[in-house]
C-alpha positions as CSV (number, residue, x, y, z in Angstrom):
1,M,0.0,0.0,0.0
2,N,2.8,2.4,0.9
3,L,4.5,1.7,-2.5
4,F,1.3,2.7,-4.3
5,L,1.0,5.8,-2.3
6,F,4.7,6.8,-3.0
7,I,4.1,6.2,-6.7
8,V,0.9,8.3,-6.8
9,V,2.5,11.2,-5.0
10,A,5.5,11.1,-7.3
11,V,3.3,11.0,-10.4
12,L,1.2,13.9,-9.2
13,A,4.3,15.9,-8.4
14,I,5.8,15.3,-11.9
15,M,2.5,16.1,-13.6
16,G,2.4,19.3,-11.7
17,A,5.9,20.2,-12.7
18,F,5.1,19.5,-16.3
19,A,1.9,21.6,-16.2
20,L,3.9,24.4,-14.6
21,L,6.5,24.2,-17.4
22,E,3.9,24.2,-20.1
23,W,2.1,27.2,-18.6
24,W,5.4,29.0,-18.3
25,T,6.4,28.2,-22.0
26,E,2.9,29.3,-23.2
27,R,3.3,32.6,-21.3
28,A,6.7,33.2,-22.9
29,A,5.7,32.3,-26.5
30,P,2.1,31.2,-27.3
31,I,2.0,28.1,-29.5
32,E,0.0,28.5,-32.7
33,A,-0.6,24.9,-33.6
34,D,-3.1,22.9,-31.5
35,V,-2.1,19.7,-33.2
36,A,0.9,19.0,-31.0
37,R,-1.0,19.5,-27.8
38,P,-2.6,16.0,-27.6
39,R,0.8,14.4,-28.3
40,R,2.5,16.5,-25.6
41,S,-0.3,15.5,-23.2
42,I,0.2,11.8,-23.9
43,L,4.0,12.2,-23.7
44,R,3.7,14.2,-20.5
45,L,1.4,11.7,-18.9
46,S,3.6,8.7,-19.8
47,L,6.8,10.5,-18.6
48,A,5.0,11.4,-15.4
49,F,3.9,7.8,-14.9
50,V,7.4,6.3,-15.6
51,G,9.1,9.0,-13.4
52,G,6.5,8.4,-10.7
53,V,7.1,4.6,-10.7
54,L,10.9,5.1,-10.5
55,I,10.9,7.9,-7.9
56,G,8.1,6.3,-5.9
57,S,9.8,2.9,-5.8
58,Y,13.1,4.4,-4.8
59,S,11.5,6.4,-2.0
60,W,9.5,3.5,-0.8
61,R,12.7,1.2,-0.7
62,R,14.7,3.8,1.2
63,N,11.9,4.3,3.7
64,R,11.6,0.5,4.1
65,L,15.3,0.0,4.7
66,S,15.4,2.8,7.3
67,R,12.5,1.3,9.1
68,Q,14.3,-2.1,9.1
69,V,17.4,-0.6,10.5
70,L,15.3,1.1,13.2
71,D,13.6,-2.2,14.0
72,H,17.0,-4.0,14.4
73,L,18.2,-1.2,16.6
74,F,15.1,-1.4,18.8
75,E,15.6,-5.2,19.0
76,L,19.2,-4.8,20.0
77,E,18.3,-2.1,22.6
78,L,15.7,-4.6,24.1
79,L,18.2,-7.4,24.2
80,L,20.9,-5.2,25.8
81,A,18.3,-3.9,28.4
82,Q,17.4,-7.5,29.4
83,L,21.0,-8.5,29.6
84,D,21.8,-5.5,31.7
85,G,19.1,-6.5,34.1
86,L,20.4,-10.1,34.4
87,V,24.0,-9.0,34.9
88,S,22.9,-6.5,37.5
89,A,20.9,-9.2,39.3
90,A,23.9,-11.6,39.2
91,L,26.1,-8.8,40.6
92,A,23.6,-8.1,43.4
93,Q,23.2,-11.8,44.3
94,G,26.9,-12.5,44.2
95,D,26.0,-15.9,42.6
96,M,25.6,-16.2,38.8
97,T,25.1,-20.0,38.6
98,R,21.3,-19.7,38.2
99,L,21.5,-16.7,35.8
100,L,24.4,-17.9,33.6
101,P,22.1,-20.0,31.2
102,L,19.9,-16.9,30.7
103,I,22.9,-14.7,30.2
104,K,24.3,-17.1,27.6
105,E,21.0,-17.2,25.8
106,L,20.8,-13.4,25.5
107,V,24.4,-13.1,24.4
108,S,23.8,-15.6,21.7
109,K,20.9,-13.5,20.4
110,I,22.9,-10.3,20.4
111,G,25.6,-11.1,17.9
112,D,27.9,-13.4,16.2
113,Y,30.9,-14.2,18.3
114,D,32.8,-17.5,18.4
115,S,30.2,-20.1,17.6
116,R,27.2,-18.0,18.5
117,T,25.0,-17.0,15.6
118,K,22.0,-14.8,15.7
119,P,22.0,-11.9,13.3
120,A,20.7,-9.1,15.6
121,L,24.1,-7.3,15.5
122,T,25.4,-8.8,12.2
123,D,22.4,-7.5,10.3
124,L,23.4,-4.0,11.3
125,E,27.0,-4.3,10.0
126,D,26.0,-3.6,6.4
127,R,23.6,-0.8,7.2
128,L,25.6,1.3,9.6
129,S,28.6,3.4,9.1
130,P,31.9,1.7,10.1
131,H,32.4,4.1,13.0
132,D,28.9,3.4,14.5
133,Y,29.3,-0.3,14.0
134,Y,32.7,-0.3,15.6
135,D,31.3,1.2,18.8
136,L,28.5,-1.4,18.9
137,R,31.0,-4.2,18.2
138,L,33.4,-2.9,20.9
139,G,30.5,-3.2,23.5
140,A,29.6,-6.7,22.1
141,S,33.2,-7.9,22.4
142,M,33.4,-6.7,26.0
143,I,30.2,-8.7,26.7
144,A,31.6,-11.8,24.9
145,G,34.9,-11.5,26.7
146,G,33.1,-11.3,30.1
147,L,31.0,-14.3,29.2
148,N,34.0,-16.3,28.2
149,H,35.6,-15.6,31.6
150,L,32.4,-16.7,33.3
151,E,32.1,-19.9,31.2
152,D,35.7,-21.0,31.4
153,P,37.4,-19.3,34.3
154,T,41.1,-19.4,34.4
155,P,42.9,-19.6,37.8
156,E,43.6,-15.9,37.6
157,D,39.9,-15.3,37.1
158,L,39.0,-17.3,40.1
159,K,41.5,-15.2,42.2
160,A,40.2,-11.9,40.9
161,G,36.6,-13.0,41.4
162,I,33.7,-13.5,39.1
163,N,32.5,-10.0,39.7
164,D,35.3,-8.6,37.4
165,A,33.9,-10.5,34.5
166,L,30.4,-9.4,35.3
167,L,31.6,-5.8,35.6
168,T,33.3,-6.1,32.2
169,M,30.1,-7.3,30.7
170,Q,28.2,-4.5,32.3
171,K,30.6,-1.9,30.8
172,G,30.1,-3.4,27.4
173,I,26.3,-3.5,27.8
174,R,26.3,0.2,28.9
175,L,28.5,1.2,25.9
176,G,26.3,-0.8,23.5
177,R,23.1,0.7,24.9
178,T,24.5,4.3,24.8
179,K,25.5,3.9,21.1
180,T,22.2,2.2,20.2
181,R,20.2,5.0,21.8
182,E,22.2,7.6,19.9
183,L,21.6,5.7,16.6
184,I,17.8,5.3,17.4
185,D,17.5,9.0,18.2
186,A,19.3,10.0,15.0
187,R,17.0,7.9,12.9
188,I,13.8,8.9,14.6
189,S,14.7,12.6,14.0
190,D,15.0,11.8,10.3
191,F,11.4,10.7,10.0
């Protein structure tokens, strides 16, 4: 439906531009022959239709792609907020054994690290600028690094405590959420 609306608006705009040009040329120099007028009308209508289809389709596609990016950013923001709550709960309890499966599940949905595959973050790689994606990826790598320390703790990790790994994850989550909010705000202001 939106595609049809974009095409109609573009056709009407092009027809209006052609009518304005014709009015302007008749004002400048009146045309004597009325024979060419039907041909010009048919040509103008066909050019307006073709231009409307092209411009309308292009506008519709750009609008659809921007909405998809916005949907992916909202999904990523939701996942990061849930993960932030779980990590904060694990920090508050001091015991992450019951929450670790839930944390693993959410991290696997956020991105593609090691053997984890869920395209919430990887879908955004092609659609964001390299600088914006780098900030999101940095937060995601901090989350993945913290999770790796929780899953397979080394003797140094056990000495330092599990809280350091959770704090690293929390820093990555906060960095990712901040960048995601900036990107969402920038795209919402474009609409």
